[in-house]
C-alpha positions in Angstrom: 28.3 98.5 114.0 29.8 95.5 112.6 28.4 94.1 109.5 28.5 90.3 108.7 27.5 88.6 105.3 26.2 85.0 105.0 25.7 83.3 101.7 23.6 80.1 101.4 22.6 78.0 98.5 18.9 77.4 98.6 16.6 77.4 95.7 16.1 80.4 93.9 13.0 80.5 91.3 12.3 82.8 88.6 8.3 83.0 87.7 6.2 85.5 86.2 2.1 86.2 86.6 -0.2 89.2 85.9 -0.1 90.6 89.2 3.9 90.9 89.8 5.3 90.6 86.4 8.5 88.7 86.4 9.8 87.9 89.9 12.4 85.8 91.7 11.7 83.9 95.3 14.1 82.5 97.7 15.2 82.2 101.3 18.1 84.1 102.1 17.7 83.4 105.7 17.3 80.0 107.3 16.9 79.4 110.9 18.0 76.3 113.0 20.3 75.0 110.2 23.8 74.5 111.4 26.6 76.1 108.6 30.0 75.2 108.5 31.9 78.5 108.4 35.2 77.2 108.0 36.6 77.3 111.6 33.4 77.4 113.4 29.9 76.2 112.9 27.3 78.8 113.0 23.1 78.3 113.6 20.6 81.1 113.4 18.1 80.9 116.2 14.4 80.7 114.9 13.6 83.9 116.9 16.5 85.9 115.6 14.4 88.2 113.6 11.8 88.9 116.2 13.2 92.4 117.1 15.3 93.0 113.8 15.0 96.1 112.1 13.9 95.7 108.2 12.5 99.0 107.8 14.5 99.6 104.7 16.5 96.8 102.9 17.4 96.7 99.2 17.9 93.8 97.2 21.4 93.8 95.0 23.8 91.7 93.0 26.8 90.6 94.6 26.6 93.0 97.4 27.7 95.8 95.1 26.4 98.8 97.0 27.1 101.1 94.5 24.6 99.6 91.9 21.1 100.8 91.7 19.1 98.2 93.8 16.9 95.9 91.6 14.3 96.0 94.4 13.7 97.7 97.8 11.5 97.1 100.8 10.0 100.1 102.9 8.5 98.8 106.1 7.6 95.7 104.0 4.6 97.3 102.7 2.5 96.1 99.9 3.8 98.7 97.6 7.7 97.4 98.1 9.1 95.9 95.1 10.6 93.2 97.6 8.5 91.3 100.1 9.9 89.8 103.1 7.8 87.1 104.9 9.3 85.7 108.2 8.0 81.9 108.6 9.1 79.1 110.8 11.9 78.0 107.9 13.4 81.2 108.0 12.9 84.7 105.8 11.3 84.3 102.4 11.5 86.8 99.8 9.8 87.7 96.9 11.4 90.3 94.4 9.5 92.3 91.6 12.0 92.8 88.5 11.5 95.3 86.1 13.1 93.3 83.3 11.4 95.7 80.6 13.2 98.6 81.7 16.3 97.6 83.3 19.1 95.3 81.8 20.7 93.9 85.2 17.1 93.1 86.2 16.8 91.2 82.8 20.1 89.2 83.2 19.4 88.4 86.8 16.2 86.9 85.9 17.4 85.2 83.0 20.4 83.8 85.1 18.4 82.4 87.8 15.5 80.7 85.4 18.6 79.1 83.6 19.8 77.8 87.1 23.2 79.7 86.4 22.6 81.9 89.8 21.5 79.7 92.6 22.3 81.5 95.8 21.4 84.4 98.2 23.3 86.3 100.8 22.3 88.8 103.0 24.2 91.8 104.8 23.3 92.2 108.7 24.8 92.9 112.0 24.0 91.0 115.3 22.5 92.4 118.8 25.3 93.3 121.2 26.0 90.0 123.4 23.4 88.4 121.7 25.0 85.3 120.1 25.8 82.1 122.2 29.2 80.1 121.9 29.8 76.8 122.8 33.0 74.8 122.9 34.8 77.8 122.8 38.1 76.5 123.9 37.9 74.0 121.0 39.4 74.2 117.6 35.8 73.9 116.1 33.5 76.4 118.3 29.9 76.3 117.8 27.8 80.0 117.4 24.1 80.4 117.6 22.9 83.9 116.4 20.1 84.7 119.0 19.2 88.3 117.7 19.8 90.1 114.5 19.7 93.8 115.0 19.3 94.8 111.5 19.2 93.4 107.8 20.8 96.0 105.4 20.6 94.3 101.9 19.8 91.0 100.5 21.8 89.6 97.2 21.8 87.6 94.6 25.2 85.8 94.4 27.1 83.4 92.0 28.7 81.7 94.7 26.7 80.9 97.5 29.2 78.5 99.2 32.5 80.2 100.1 35.7 79.3 102.1 36.6 81.1 105.2 39.2 83.4 103.1 36.5 84.6 101.1 34.3 85.8 104.1 36.5 88.7 104.8 36.9 89.9 101.6 33.2 89.8 101.0 32.6 91.8 104.2 35.3 94.5 103.8 37.1 92.7 106.8 34.3 93.1 109.4 33.2 89.6 109.2 36.1 87.9 110.9 37.3 90.6 113.1 33.8 90.7 114.5 33.1 87.1 114.7 36.5 86.4 116.6 36.2 89.4 118.9 32.6 87.9 119.8 34.3 84.4 120.4 37.1 86.3 122.7 34.3 88.1 124.5 32.6 84.8 125.1 35.7 83.2 126.1 36.6 86.1 128.6 33.0 85.9 130.1 33.2 81.9 130.5 36.4 82.7 132.4 35.2 85.3 134.6 32.0 83.2 135.4 34.3 80.3 136.2 36.5 82.4 138.3 33.5 84.2 140.1 32.1 80.7 140.7 35.3 79.2 142.0 35.4 82.4 144.2 31.9 81.8 145.6 32.5 78.1 146.3 35.9 79.1 148.0 34.0 81.8 150.1 31.1 79.6 151.0 33.7 76.8 152.0 35.4 79.1 154.0 32.2 80.6 155.7 31.0 77.0 156.3 34.4 76.2 157.8 34.1 79.2 160.3 30.8 78.7 161.2 31.7 75.0 162.0 34.6 76.4 164.1 32.1 78.6 165.9 29.8 76.0 166.5 32.5 73.7 167.8 33.7 76.5 170.2 30.3 77.1 171.3 29.8 73.4 171.9 33.1 73.0 173.8 32.2 76.1 176.0 28.6 74.6 176.9 30.5 71.4 177.9 33.0 72.9 179.9 30.1 74.7 181.7 28.2 71.4 182.3 31.3 69.9 183.6 31.9 72.8 186.3 28.1 72.6 187.0 28.4 69.0 187.7 31.8 69.3 189.8 30.2 72.1 191.9 27.1 70.0 192.3 29.1 67.0 193.4 31.4 69.1 196.0 28.1 70.4 197.3 26.7 67.5 198.0 29.9 66.0 199.8 29.8 69.2 201.8 26.3 68.5 203.0 27.2 64.8 204.2 30.1 66.2 205.9 28.1 68.8 207.6 25.2 66.2 208.7 28.1 63.8 210.1 29.5 66.6 212.4 
């Protein structure tokens, strides 16, 4: 299962009320927005989360899976400390932070409130063969993620916009390899489709030529039979004329 990480710079807000205490909100996944990934462009389809596994998702800082989660969503029930809502725009979250008992939560809440932390990122994997590539042979192909299989965690990140070289480090080497493998697979499929289309066209052309030749042979045979019948009729006519004379 190849895991990928995407980080985006969107408005992350810190707030407080009686019901949820101190909390932050943001949109870690945005639909139908083309993103420059360095060597390719990527878009997440608006139906990508339709069959996604969101049963157990943690909220971390900087994808540090060794830390105690600051919040967690279990089946996205009302008791979860992280609530996820899929809208037409994307996946929006609310993270209830225990700033009273958790120093990391206090530091994050302060950083978001001050504007020092402005990005969110998520770790996920794509369903097999559920990404579509366009312009595969170009220097800047386009990828559309049609279906996300699972979201593992969401993180607050200090550097939401990162160059291509940082993707590999952030995802422990999985992202570049899996994405390039997906692109190569798409290229191979397109090549196979082109070959199959060409083979089908050649077969259809050969069958059409063979059918045309068959029809021509039948026409020639019919014409020959007609010519023989005509010749026989003329001979009989001449024969009858000779018989009458005699």
